KETORTOR-228295 format. One record per residue (C-alpha): residue in three letters; residue number from 1; y, z, x. Coordinates in steps of 0.5 Angstrom, whole numbers, plus 500, padded with zeros to 3 digits. Layout:
N
<aa = ALA&i = NUM&y = Y&z = Z&x = X> $
...
END
This chain:
414
<aa = MET&i = 1&y = 243&z = 918&x = 630> $
<aa = LYS&i = 2&y = 237&z = 899&x = 623> $
<aa = LYS&i = 3&y = 233&z = 899&x = 617> $
<aa = LEU&i = 4&y = 235&z = 900&x = 610> $
<aa = LEU&i = 5&y = 241&z = 904&x = 612> $
<aa = ALA&i = 6&y = 243&z = 899&x = 616> $
<aa = LEU&i = 7&y = 243&z = 893&x = 611> $
<aa = MET&i = 8&y = 246&z = 898&x = 606> $
<aa = LEU&i = 9&y = 252&z = 900&x = 611> $
<aa = ALA&i = 10&y = 253&z = 892&x = 613> $
<aa = ALA&i = 11&y = 254&z = 891&x = 605> $
<aa = SER&i = 12&y = 259&z = 897&x = 604> $
<aa = MET&i = 13&y = 262&z = 899&x = 611> $
<aa = THR&i = 14&y = 262&z = 899&x = 618> $
<aa = VAL&i = 15&y = 259&z = 906&x = 620> $
<aa = SER&i = 16&y = 260&z = 909&x = 627> $
<aa = LEU&i = 17&y = 256&z = 916&x = 627> $
<aa = THR&i = 18&y = 256&z = 922&x = 633> $
<aa = ALA&i = 19&y = 251&z = 927&x = 633> $
<aa = CYS&i = 20&y = 252&z = 934&x = 635> $
<aa = GLY&i = 21&y = 246&z = 936&x = 645> $
<aa = GLY&i = 22&y = 234&z = 934&x = 669> $
<aa = ALA&i = 23&y = 238&z = 928&x = 668> $
<aa = ALA&i = 24&y = 237&z = 922&x = 665> $
<aa = ASN&i = 25&y = 237&z = 914&x = 666> $
<aa = THR&i = 26&y = 239&z = 909&x = 661> $
<aa = GLY&i = 27&y = 238&z = 901&x = 662> $
<aa = SER&i = 28&y = 240&z = 896&x = 667> $
<aa = ALA&i = 29&y = 245&z = 891&x = 668> $
<aa = PRO&i = 30&y = 248&z = 886&x = 664> $
<aa = ALA&i = 31&y = 245&z = 879&x = 664> $
<aa = ASP&i = 32&y = 252&z = 875&x = 666> $
<aa = ASN&i = 33&y = 257&z = 878&x = 671> $
<aa = THR&i = 34&y = 262&z = 875&x = 667> $
<aa = GLU&i = 35&y = 261&z = 877&x = 660> $
<aa = ALA&i = 36&y = 264&z = 883&x = 657> $
<aa = LYS&i = 37&y = 257&z = 885&x = 654> $
<aa = THR&i = 38&y = 252&z = 889&x = 658> $
<aa = GLU&i = 39&y = 245&z = 892&x = 657> $
<aa = THR&i = 40&y = 242&z = 898&x = 658> $
<aa = GLY&i = 41&y = 235&z = 899&x = 660> $
<aa = SER&i = 42&y = 230&z = 898&x = 665> $
<aa = GLU&i = 43&y = 224&z = 893&x = 666> $
<aa = GLY&i = 44&y = 224&z = 888&x = 661> $
<aa = ALA&i = 45&y = 231&z = 887&x = 661> $
<aa = ALA&i = 46&y = 235&z = 882&x = 665> $
<aa = SER&i = 47&y = 239&z = 885&x = 671> $
<aa = THR&i = 48&y = 244&z = 882&x = 676> $
<aa = GLY&i = 49&y = 246&z = 889&x = 680> $
<aa = SER&i = 50&y = 253&z = 892&x = 680> $
<aa = GLY&i = 51&y = 257&z = 886&x = 682> $
<aa = GLY&i = 52&y = 263&z = 888&x = 685> $
<aa = LEU&i = 53&y = 262&z = 895&x = 684> $
<aa = THR&i = 54&y = 260&z = 899&x = 690> $
<aa = GLY&i = 55&y = 260&z = 906&x = 693> $
<aa = THR&i = 56&y = 257&z = 913&x = 690> $
<aa = LEU&i = 57&y = 259&z = 916&x = 684> $
<aa = LYS&i = 58&y = 259&z = 924&x = 683> $
<aa = MET&i = 59&y = 257&z = 924&x = 676> $
<aa = GLY&i = 60&y = 256&z = 931&x = 672> $
<aa = MET&i = 61&y = 253&z = 933&x = 666> $
<aa = ILE&i = 62&y = 254&z = 940&x = 662> $
<aa = GLY&i = 63&y = 249&z = 942&x = 657> $
<aa = PRO&i = 64&y = 245&z = 948&x = 654> $
<aa = LEU&i = 65&y = 239&z = 948&x = 659> $
<aa = THR&i = 66&y = 237&z = 955&x = 657> $
<aa = GLY&i = 67&y = 238&z = 959&x = 651> $
<aa = ALA&i = 68&y = 237&z = 957&x = 643> $
<aa = ALA&i = 69&y = 240&z = 950&x = 644> $
<aa = ALA&i = 70&y = 236&z = 948&x = 650> $
<aa = ILE&i = 71&y = 232&z = 943&x = 647> $
<aa = TYR&i = 72&y = 238&z = 939&x = 646> $
<aa = GLY&i = 73&y = 241&z = 940&x = 653> $
<aa = ASN&i = 74&y = 234&z = 939&x = 657> $
<aa = ALA&i = 75&y = 233&z = 932&x = 653> $
<aa = VAL&i = 76&y = 240&z = 930&x = 655> $
<aa = HIS&i = 77&y = 239&z = 932&x = 662> $
<aa = ASN&i = 78&y = 232&z = 929&x = 663> $
<aa = ALA&i = 79&y = 234&z = 922&x = 660> $
<aa = ALA&i = 80&y = 240&z = 922&x = 665> $
<aa = GLN&i = 81&y = 236&z = 923&x = 671> $
<aa = ILE&i = 82&y = 232&z = 917&x = 669> $
<aa = ALA&i = 83&y = 238&z = 913&x = 668> $
<aa = VAL&i = 84&y = 240&z = 915&x = 675> $
<aa = ASP&i = 85&y = 234&z = 914&x = 678> $
<aa = GLU&i = 86&y = 233&z = 907&x = 676> $
<aa = ILE&i = 87&y = 240&z = 905&x = 678> $
<aa = ASN&i = 88&y = 240&z = 908&x = 685> $
<aa = ALA&i = 89&y = 233&z = 904&x = 685> $
<aa = GLU&i = 90&y = 237&z = 897&x = 684> $
<aa = GLY&i = 91&y = 239&z = 897&x = 691> $
<aa = SER&i = 92&y = 246&z = 894&x = 688> $
<aa = GLY&i = 93&y = 251&z = 898&x = 693> $
<aa = PHE&i = 94&y = 252&z = 903&x = 688> $
<aa = THR&i = 95&y = 249&z = 909&x = 687> $
<aa = ILE&i = 96&y = 250&z = 916&x = 683> $
<aa = GLU&i = 97&y = 250&z = 923&x = 685> $
<aa = TYR&i = 98&y = 248&z = 927&x = 679> $
<aa = GLN&i = 99&y = 249&z = 934&x = 678> $
<aa = GLY&i = 100&y = 247&z = 938&x = 671> $
<aa = GLU&i = 101&y = 250&z = 945&x = 669> $
<aa = ASP&i = 102&y = 248&z = 950&x = 664> $
<aa = ASP&i = 103&y = 253&z = 952&x = 659> $
<aa = GLU&i = 104&y = 247&z = 956&x = 654> $
<aa = HIS&i = 105&y = 251&z = 953&x = 648> $
<aa = ASP&i = 106&y = 257&z = 958&x = 650> $
<aa = ALA&i = 107&y = 264&z = 955&x = 650> $
<aa = GLU&i = 108&y = 266&z = 960&x = 656> $
<aa = LYS&i = 109&y = 260&z = 958&x = 660> $
<aa = SER&i = 110&y = 261&z = 951&x = 659> $
<aa = VAL&i = 111&y = 268&z = 952&x = 662> $
<aa = ASN&i = 112&y = 265&z = 955&x = 668> $
<aa = ALA&i = 113&y = 260&z = 950&x = 668> $
<aa = TYR&i = 114&y = 266&z = 945&x = 668> $
<aa = ASN&i = 115&y = 270&z = 948&x = 674> $
<aa = ASN&i = 116&y = 263&z = 948&x = 678> $
<aa = LEU&i = 117&y = 263&z = 941&x = 677> $
<aa = LYS&i = 118&y = 270&z = 940&x = 679> $
<aa = ASP&i = 119&y = 269&z = 944&x = 686> $
<aa = TRP&i = 120&y = 263&z = 940&x = 687> $
<aa = GLY&i = 121&y = 267&z = 934&x = 687> $
<aa = VAL&i = 122&y = 265&z = 931&x = 680> $
<aa = GLN&i = 123&y = 268&z = 924&x = 678> $
<aa = ALA&i = 124&y = 266&z = 923&x = 671> $
<aa = ILE&i = 125&y = 262&z = 928&x = 666> $
<aa = VAL&i = 126&y = 256&z = 926&x = 661> $
<aa = GLY&i = 127&y = 258&z = 932&x = 656> $
<aa = SER&i = 128&y = 259&z = 937&x = 654> $
<aa = VAL&i = 129&y = 252&z = 936&x = 650> $
<aa = THR&i = 130&y = 254&z = 941&x = 644> $
<aa = THR&i = 131&y = 260&z = 941&x = 640> $
<aa = THR&i = 132&y = 264&z = 948&x = 640> $
<aa = PRO&i = 133&y = 263&z = 948&x = 648> $
<aa = CYS&i = 134&y = 265&z = 941&x = 648> $
<aa = ILE&i = 135&y = 272&z = 942&x = 645> $
<aa = ALA&i = 136&y = 273&z = 948&x = 650> $
<aa = VAL&i = 137&y = 271&z = 943&x = 656> $
<aa = ALA&i = 138&y = 275&z = 937&x = 653> $
<aa = ALA&i = 139&y = 282&z = 941&x = 653> $
<aa = GLU&i = 140&y = 281&z = 943&x = 661> $
<aa = ALA&i = 141&y = 279&z = 935&x = 662> $
<aa = TYR&i = 142&y = 285&z = 933&x = 659> $
<aa = SER&i = 143&y = 289&z = 937&x = 663> $
<aa = ASP&i = 144&y = 286&z = 935&x = 669> $
<aa = ARG&i = 145&y = 285&z = 928&x = 667> $
<aa = LEU&i = 146&y = 278&z = 927&x = 668> $
<aa = PHE&i = 147&y = 273&z = 923&x = 664> $
<aa = MET&i = 148&y = 268&z = 925&x = 659> $
<aa = LEU&i = 149&y = 263&z = 921&x = 655> $
<aa = THR&i = 150&y = 259&z = 926&x = 651> $
<aa = PRO&i = 151&y = 252&z = 924&x = 648> $
<aa = SER&i = 152&y = 252&z = 929&x = 642> $
<aa = ALA&i = 153&y = 258&z = 933&x = 641> $
<aa = SER&i = 154&y = 260&z = 929&x = 634> $
<aa = SER&i = 155&y = 266&z = 933&x = 631> $
<aa = THR&i = 156&y = 273&z = 929&x = 631> $
<aa = SER&i = 157&y = 276&z = 936&x = 634> $
<aa = VAL&i = 158&y = 272&z = 933&x = 641> $
<aa = THR&i = 159&y = 276&z = 927&x = 642> $
<aa = GLU&i = 160&y = 283&z = 929&x = 637> $
<aa = GLY&i = 161&y = 289&z = 929&x = 642> $
<aa = ASN&i = 162&y = 284&z = 927&x = 648> $
<aa = ASP&i = 163&y = 285&z = 920&x = 650> $
<aa = ASN&i = 164&y = 280&z = 922&x = 656> $
<aa = VAL&i = 165&y = 274&z = 924&x = 652> $
<aa = PHE&i = 166&y = 269&z = 919&x = 648> $
<aa = GLN&i = 167&y = 263&z = 920&x = 644> $
<aa = LEU&i = 168&y = 256&z = 916&x = 645> $
<aa = CYS&i = 169&y = 254&z = 919&x = 638> $
<aa = PHE&i = 170&y = 256&z = 918&x = 631> $
<aa = SER&i = 171&y = 262&z = 922&x = 629> $
<aa = ASP&i = 172&y = 261&z = 928&x = 624> $
<aa = PRO&i = 173&y = 265&z = 924&x = 618> $
<aa = ASN&i = 174&y = 262&z = 918&x = 618> $
<aa = GLN&i = 175&y = 255&z = 921&x = 619> $
<aa = GLY&i = 176&y = 257&z = 925&x = 612> $
<aa = SER&i = 177&y = 259&z = 919&x = 609> $
<aa = ALA&i = 178&y = 253&z = 915&x = 611> $
<aa = SER&i = 179&y = 248&z = 920&x = 609> $
<aa = ALA&i = 180&y = 252&z = 921&x = 602> $
<aa = LYS&i = 181&y = 252&z = 913&x = 601> $
<aa = TYR&i = 182&y = 244&z = 912&x = 603> $
<aa = ILE&i = 183&y = 242&z = 918&x = 598> $
<aa = LYS&i = 184&y = 246&z = 915&x = 593> $
<aa = ASP&i = 185&y = 244&z = 907&x = 594> $
<aa = ASN&i = 186&y = 237&z = 909&x = 595> $
<aa = GLY&i = 187&y = 236&z = 914&x = 589> $
<aa = ILE&i = 188&y = 233&z = 919&x = 594> $
<aa = GLY&i = 189&y = 236&z = 925&x = 590> $
<aa = GLU&i = 190&y = 239&z = 926&x = 583> $
<aa = LYS&i = 191&y = 241&z = 933&x = 584> $
<aa = VAL&i = 192&y = 243&z = 935&x = 591> $
<aa = ALA&i = 193&y = 244&z = 942&x = 594> $
<aa = ILE&i = 194&y = 247&z = 943&x = 600> $
<aa = ILE&i = 195&y = 246&z = 948&x = 605> $
<aa = TYR&i = 196&y = 251&z = 948&x = 611> $
<aa = ASN&i = 197&y = 253&z = 953&x = 617> $
<aa = ASN&i = 198&y = 261&z = 955&x = 616> $
<aa = SER&i = 199&y = 262&z = 957&x = 623> $
<aa = ASP&i = 200&y = 260&z = 951&x = 626> $
<aa = ALA&i = 201&y = 265&z = 945&x = 627> $
<aa = TYR&i = 202&y = 259&z = 940&x = 627> $
<aa = SER&i = 203&y = 256&z = 942&x = 620> $
<aa = THR&i = 204&y = 262&z = 943&x = 617> $
<aa = GLY&i = 205&y = 265&z = 937&x = 619> $
<aa = ILE&i = 206&y = 259&z = 933&x = 616> $
<aa = TYR&i = 207&y = 259&z = 937&x = 610> $
<aa = GLN&i = 208&y = 266&z = 936&x = 608> $
<aa = LYS&i = 209&y = 266&z = 928&x = 609> $
<aa = PHE&i = 210&y = 259&z = 928&x = 605> $
<aa = VAL&i = 211&y = 262&z = 932&x = 599> $
<aa = ASP&i = 212&y = 268&z = 927&x = 599> $
<aa = GLU&i = 213&y = 263&z = 921&x = 599> $
<aa = ALA&i = 214&y = 259&z = 924&x = 594> $
<aa = ALA&i = 215&y = 265&z = 924&x = 589> $
<aa = SER&i = 216&y = 266&z = 917&x = 591> $
<aa = VAL&i = 217&y = 259&z = 914&x = 589> $
<aa = GLY&i = 218&y = 258&z = 919&x = 584> $
<aa = LEU&i = 219&y = 252&z = 923&x = 587> $
<aa = GLU&i = 220&y = 252&z = 930&x = 583> $
<aa = ILE&i = 221&y = 252&z = 936&x = 588> $
<aa = VAL&i = 222&y = 249&z = 942&x = 584> $
<aa = SER&i = 223&y = 249&z = 947&x = 589> $
<aa = THR&i = 224&y = 253&z = 949&x = 595> $
<aa = THR&i = 225&y = 251&z = 955&x = 600> $
<aa = THR&i = 226&y = 253&z = 957&x = 607> $
<aa = PHE&i = 227&y = 251&z = 961&x = 613> $
<aa = THR&i = 228&y = 253&z = 963&x = 619> $
<aa = ASP&i = 229&y = 250&z = 963&x = 626> $
<aa = ASP&i = 230&y = 249&z = 971&x = 625> $
<aa = THR&i = 231&y = 246&z = 970&x = 618> $
<aa = ALA&i = 232&y = 241&z = 964&x = 620> $
<aa = ASN&i = 233&y = 235&z = 968&x = 619> $
<aa = ASP&i = 234&y = 234&z = 969&x = 611> $
<aa = PHE&i = 235&y = 236&z = 963&x = 607> $
<aa = SER&i = 236&y = 233&z = 966&x = 600> $
<aa = VAL&i = 237&y = 239&z = 966&x = 597> $
<aa = GLN&i = 238&y = 241&z = 959&x = 598> $
<aa = LEU&i = 239&y = 234&z = 957&x = 596> $
<aa = SER&i = 240&y = 234&z = 961&x = 590> $
<aa = ASP&i = 241&y = 241&z = 958&x = 588> $
<aa = ALA&i = 242&y = 239&z = 951&x = 589> $
<aa = GLN&i = 243&y = 232&z = 952&x = 585> $
<aa = SER&i = 244&y = 236&z = 955&x = 579> $
<aa = ASN&i = 245&y = 241&z = 949&x = 579> $
<aa = GLY&i = 246&y = 235&z = 944&x = 579> $
<aa = ALA&i = 247&y = 236&z = 941&x = 586> $
<aa = ASP&i = 248&y = 231&z = 936&x = 587> $
<aa = LEU&i = 249&y = 234&z = 934&x = 594> $
<aa = LEU&i = 250&y = 237&z = 939&x = 600> $
<aa = PHE&i = 251&y = 242&z = 936&x = 604> $
<aa = LEU&i = 252&y = 242&z = 940&x = 611> $
<aa = PRO&i = 253&y = 248&z = 938&x = 616> $
<aa = ILE&i = 254&y = 245&z = 943&x = 621> $
<aa = TYR&i = 255&y = 241&z = 944&x = 627> $
<aa = TYR&i = 256&y = 234&z = 944&x = 627> $
<aa = THR&i = 257&y = 233&z = 951&x = 628> $
<aa = PRO&i = 258&y = 236&z = 954&x = 622> $
<aa = ALA&i = 259&y = 233&z = 948&x = 618> $
<aa = SER&i = 260&y = 226&z = 950&x = 621> $
<aa = LEU&i = 261&y = 227&z = 957&x = 617> $
<aa = ILE&i = 262&y = 229&z = 953&x = 611> $
<aa = LEU&i = 263&y = 223&z = 949&x = 611> $
<aa = GLN&i = 264&y = 218&z = 955&x = 612> $
<aa = GLN&i = 265&y = 222&z = 959&x = 607> $
<aa = ALA&i = 266&y = 222&z = 954&x = 601> $
<aa = ALA&i = 267&y = 214&z = 953&x = 602> $
<aa = SER&i = 268&y = 213&z = 960&x = 602> $
<aa = THR&i = 269&y = 216&z = 961&x = 595> $
<aa = GLY&i = 270&y = 213&z = 954&x = 593> $
<aa = TYR&i = 271&y = 220&z = 951&x = 592> $
<aa = ASP&i = 272&y = 217&z = 943&x = 593> $
<aa = VAL&i = 273&y = 224&z = 939&x = 594> $
<aa = LYS&i = 274&y = 226&z = 933&x = 598> $
<aa = VAL&i = 275&y = 230&z = 934&x = 605> $
<aa = PHE&i = 276&y = 235&z = 930&x = 608> $
<aa = GLY&i = 277&y = 238&z = 932&x = 614> $
<aa = VAL&i = 278&y = 242&z = 929&x = 620> $
<aa = ASP&i = 279&y = 242&z = 928&x = 627> $
<aa = GLY&i = 280&y = 242&z = 935&x = 629> $
<aa = MET&i = 281&y = 235&z = 936&x = 626> $
<aa = ASP&i = 282&y = 232&z = 931&x = 631> $
<aa = GLY&i = 283&y = 228&z = 936&x = 635> $
<aa = ILE&i = 284&y = 224&z = 940&x = 630> $
<aa = LEU&i = 285&y = 218&z = 937&x = 631> $
<aa = THR&i = 286&y = 218&z = 940&x = 638> $
<aa = LEU&i = 287&y = 220&z = 947&x = 636> $
<aa = GLU&i = 288&y = 215&z = 952&x = 639> $
<aa = GLY&i = 289&y = 211&z = 955&x = 634> $
<aa = PHE&i = 290&y = 214&z = 951&x = 628> $
<aa = ASP&i = 291&y = 208&z = 948&x = 623> $
<aa = THR&i = 292&y = 210&z = 941&x = 623> $
<aa = SER&i = 293&y = 207&z = 940&x = 617> $
<aa = LEU&i = 294&y = 212&z = 943&x = 613> $
<aa = ALA&i = 295&y = 217&z = 937&x = 616> $
<aa = GLU&i = 296&y = 213&z = 932&x = 612> $
<aa = GLY&i = 297&y = 217&z = 927&x = 608> $
<aa = VAL&i = 298&y = 224&z = 930&x = 611> $
<aa = MET&i = 299&y = 229&z = 924&x = 612> $
<aa = LEU&i = 300&y = 234&z = 924&x = 617> $
<aa = LEU&i = 301&y = 239&z = 919&x = 620> $
<aa = THR&i = 302&y = 239&z = 918&x = 628> $
<aa = PRO&i = 303&y = 241&z = 912&x = 632> $
<aa = PHE&i = 304&y = 234&z = 912&x = 636> $
<aa = SER&i = 305&y = 227&z = 912&x = 634> $
<aa = ALA&i = 306&y = 222&z = 913&x = 639> $
<aa = ASP&i = 307&y = 217&z = 908&x = 636> $
<aa = ALA&i = 308&y = 222&z = 902&x = 636> $
<aa = GLU&i = 309&y = 218&z = 896&x = 639> $
<aa = ASP&i = 310&y = 224&z = 893&x = 643> $
<aa = GLU&i = 311&y = 222&z = 893&x = 650> $
<aa = ARG&i = 312&y = 228&z = 897&x = 653> $
<aa = THR&i = 313&y = 226&z = 903&x = 648> $
<aa = LYS&i = 314&y = 219&z = 902&x = 650> $
<aa = ASN&i = 315&y = 220&z = 902&x = 657> $
<aa = PHE&i = 316&y = 225&z = 909&x = 656> $
<aa = VAL&i = 317&y = 220&z = 912&x = 652> $
<aa = SER&i = 318&y = 214&z = 911&x = 657> $
<aa = LYS&i = 319&y = 218&z = 913&x = 663> $
<aa = TYR&i = 320&y = 220&z = 920&x = 659> $
<aa = GLU&i = 321&y = 213&z = 921&x = 657> $
<aa = GLU&i = 322&y = 210&z = 920&x = 664> $
<aa = LYS&i = 323&y = 215&z = 924&x = 667> $
<aa = TYR&i = 324&y = 216&z = 930&x = 662> $
<aa = THR&i = 325&y = 210&z = 930&x = 658> $
<aa = ASP&i = 326&y = 214&z = 930&x = 652> $
<aa = THR&i = 327&y = 217&z = 924&x = 647> $
<aa = PRO&i = 328&y = 224&z = 923&x = 648> $
<aa = SER&i = 329&y = 229&z = 925&x = 642> $
<aa = GLN&i = 330&y = 235&z = 922&x = 640> $
<aa = PHE&i = 331&y = 239&z = 927&x = 644> $
<aa = ALA&i = 332&y = 235&z = 924&x = 650> $
<aa = ALA&i = 333&y = 237&z = 917&x = 648> $
<aa = ASP&i = 334&y = 244&z = 918&x = 648> $
<aa = GLY&i = 335&y = 244&z = 922&x = 655> $
<aa = TYR&i = 336&y = 241&z = 916&x = 658> $
<aa = ASP&i = 337&y = 245&z = 911&x = 655> $
<aa = CYS&i = 338&y = 251&z = 915&x = 657> $
<aa = VAL&i = 339&y = 250&z = 914&x = 664> $
<aa = TYR&i = 340&y = 249&z = 907&x = 664> $
<aa = ALA&i = 341&y = 255&z = 906&x = 659> $
<aa = ILE&i = 342&y = 259&z = 909&x = 665> $
<aa = ARG&i = 343&y = 256&z = 905&x = 670> $
<aa = GLU&i = 344&y = 257&z = 899&x = 666> $
<aa = ALA&i = 345&y = 265&z = 900&x = 665> $
<aa = LEU&i = 346&y = 266&z = 901&x = 672> $
<aa = LYS&i = 347&y = 262&z = 895&x = 673> $
<aa = TYR&i = 348&y = 266&z = 891&x = 668> $
<aa = TYR&i = 349&y = 273&z = 893&x = 671> $
<aa = ALA&i = 350&y = 270&z = 891&x = 678> $
<aa = ASP&i = 351&y = 268&z = 884&x = 676> $
<aa = LYS&i = 352&y = 275&z = 883&x = 673> $
<aa = ASN&i = 353&y = 279&z = 886&x = 679> $
<aa = GLY&i = 354&y = 276&z = 884&x = 685> $
<aa = GLY&i = 355&y = 271&z = 890&x = 686> $
<aa = LEU&i = 356&y = 271&z = 897&x = 686> $
<aa = ASP&i = 357&y = 269&z = 902&x = 691> $
<aa = VAL&i = 358&y = 268&z = 909&x = 688> $
<aa = THR&i = 359&y = 267&z = 913&x = 694> $
<aa = GLY&i = 360&y = 272&z = 918&x = 695> $
<aa = LYS&i = 361&y = 276&z = 916&x = 689> $
<aa = SER&i = 362&y = 280&z = 921&x = 685> $
<aa = TYR&i = 363&y = 277&z = 923&x = 678> $
<aa = ASP&i = 364&y = 284&z = 922&x = 675> $
<aa = GLU&i = 365&y = 284&z = 915&x = 678> $
<aa = LEU&i = 366&y = 277&z = 913&x = 675> $
<aa = CYS&i = 367&y = 279&z = 917&x = 669> $
<aa = GLU&i = 368&y = 285&z = 912&x = 667> $
<aa = ILE&i = 369&y = 280&z = 906&x = 669> $
<aa = LEU&i = 370&y = 275&z = 908&x = 664> $
<aa = ILE&i = 371&y = 280&z = 910&x = 659> $
<aa = GLY&i = 372&y = 282&z = 903&x = 659> $
<aa = VAL&i = 373&y = 275&z = 899&x = 659> $
<aa = PHE&i = 374&y = 272&z = 904&x = 654> $
<aa = SER&i = 375&y = 278&z = 902&x = 649> $
<aa = ASP&i = 376&y = 278&z = 895&x = 651> $
<aa = PRO&i = 377&y = 275&z = 891&x = 644> $
<aa = SER&i = 378&y = 272&z = 886&x = 649> $
<aa = PHE&i = 379&y = 267&z = 891&x = 652> $
<aa = SER&i = 380&y = 261&z = 893&x = 649> $
<aa = VAL&i = 381&y = 254&z = 895&x = 651> $
<aa = ASP&i = 382&y = 247&z = 894&x = 649> $
<aa = GLY&i = 383&y = 243&z = 901&x = 649> $
<aa = ILE&i = 384&y = 237&z = 904&x = 646> $
<aa = THR&i = 385&y = 241&z = 907&x = 641> $
<aa = GLY&i = 386&y = 245&z = 901&x = 639> $
<aa = GLU&i = 387&y = 247&z = 894&x = 641> $
<aa = GLY&i = 388&y = 254&z = 892&x = 642> $
<aa = MET&i = 389&y = 256&z = 899&x = 642> $
<aa = THR&i = 390&y = 264&z = 899&x = 642> $
<aa = TRP&i = 391&y = 269&z = 904&x = 642> $
<aa = ASN&i = 392&y = 276&z = 905&x = 639> $
<aa = ALA&i = 393&y = 282&z = 908&x = 643> $
<aa = GLU&i = 394&y = 280&z = 915&x = 639> $
<aa = GLY&i = 395&y = 274&z = 915&x = 643> $
<aa = GLU&i = 396&y = 269&z = 914&x = 637> $
<aa = VAL&i = 397&y = 263&z = 909&x = 638> $
<aa = ASN&i = 398&y = 261&z = 904&x = 633> $
<aa = LYS&i = 399&y = 254&z = 903&x = 632> $
<aa = ALA&i = 400&y = 249&z = 902&x = 626> $
<aa = PRO&i = 401&y = 245&z = 908&x = 625> $
<aa = LYS&i = 402&y = 238&z = 909&x = 623> $
<aa = ALA&i = 403&y = 234&z = 913&x = 618> $
<aa = VAL&i = 404&y = 227&z = 916&x = 619> $
<aa = VAL&i = 405&y = 222&z = 920&x = 615> $
<aa = ILE&i = 406&y = 217&z = 924&x = 618> $
<aa = LYS&i = 407&y = 210&z = 922&x = 617> $
<aa = ASN&i = 408&y = 204&z = 925&x = 620> $
<aa = GLY&i = 409&y = 208&z = 929&x = 625> $
<aa = VAL&i = 410&y = 212&z = 923&x = 628> $
<aa = TYR&i = 411&y = 219&z = 919&x = 626> $
<aa = VAL&i = 412&y = 217&z = 913&x = 622> $
<aa = GLY&i = 413&y = 223&z = 908&x = 621> $
<aa = LEU&i = 414&y = 225&z = 907&x = 613> $
END
């Protein structure tokens, strides 16, 4: 991505999940400058400014702003801009200069975008938004010692061996295991069919962990079929296999575009089956030309629900809808929280070290500061995608997921 899942997970395991992708902004300052815990959010949340943190930080974002995955990148970009604007309006002495770069969900173009940001003088990066480009950029940033906080690239390959790369999204393995446990514990399906993209690190990572956990909890998998990016247009063979094997639940650890085609093709053949997805499916309701009635009853894990009633979420959703005439997705929420998490980490360091002026600081110096803070177990952030978020030294976030179901064209918490 907190509901039934949060209750289930609390009893069974500690879960941290990551998701696969204008600027966005996230919350406000902490309620107490001396506390490790900080909060994101705007009106309605306590704020004390930035304390000993001063100067202007050059923050970049890399993600798909055009192309097939643009819905992810633009959500992050738009929400990040909101967060930046909020922070800059605080008058605390700390501001952010922000620049977004388009990578079209392409690894080579993502590295080019990274180099553009370096030429611009970037000091910290939100991104990359999608997994495969993020893996490529992470290698460059590790060599350069430039800090990255990805909102949605969830593969363990993103952070593995890269101490400078952290995730705000759920990781693929934990998302896979949490999905299997939730399905089993809540009796959602007796016989499960899986359709996954074997050419995509995000999809494959979730699939592998889901299968392991399904075996552990006794969840029966009756059909496993695959596709690639080049064959993601005809799912008749996969659906036929699932139906012939008596599957009453489809588990789709994939992005929303192929998921929309699977739903369309299942409906056209009269295959009435429940569907459980992951955070990469968030965005299906805003896909141009898609009949949202086909997604009625679809369930998925996500760290964010736009219909949540807490003040931080309501303020963010209101601003996003007013500025972009659209309901923010989980990707937008993660992008918003990324901006605030970086700000709060710098503030945390400044408060403990007699101040910090970021203007002109080299990105490698700030990288070491941010690594130290994010790896500090006493540092936590309250955001719109999770309360008390912490990170381990491997870059993985710890926060509780939510399960939602699509009803009448909107996400509703389970």
